[in-house]
C-alpha positions, 0 to 999 in steps of 0.5 A: 782512380780506377784499378783493375786486376784481371784473372787473379788465380785462386785455388780453393775449396768451393762447391755444393756437391760432396765431391767438390768439398774434397778438392781445390778448384781454380777460381779466377777473380777480376777486381775493379776498384775505385779509390781517391788517388789525389795524394798518391798521384800528386806525391807519386809515393806508394804510401798513399796508394792502394797496395794491390799486391797486399790486396791480392795476397790477402784476398786470395788467403781469405777465399782459400780459408772461407771454403764457400759453397756458392760462387755468388757468396764468394763474390759478395763476401769478397766485395765486403772484405775488400771494402772493409779492409782497404780505403776504396770507394767502390769495388766490383768482383767477378768470380769465375769457376771454369769447372762448373759446367761441362757445356760452358767455358765458365760460370761467373758471379758478379758483385758490386759494392758502391760508395756509401 
């Protein structure tokens, strides 16, 4: 089963420049995860599904407390965090930082963690 979460807003300290380390900036996270959903779909019960409300709350808190410098690091570590914290087979995280460049709408970093 594939679950996609689009534009999860997280306000966090992120950036390499001194002035960026003093403020929170908005990040948008797009998350795609695959998990074994046979039990969940057969029983139609929540207990066998991935709790994506808990997943987004925990991930948001993780990003806020981490205070990353690079969006590349944020994307990679978010993948690692989700893969280690939830019963998923693969995950892709896209971290977008719309305030990164004046000349562009956004800058994105994309990280993936496949089946192991």
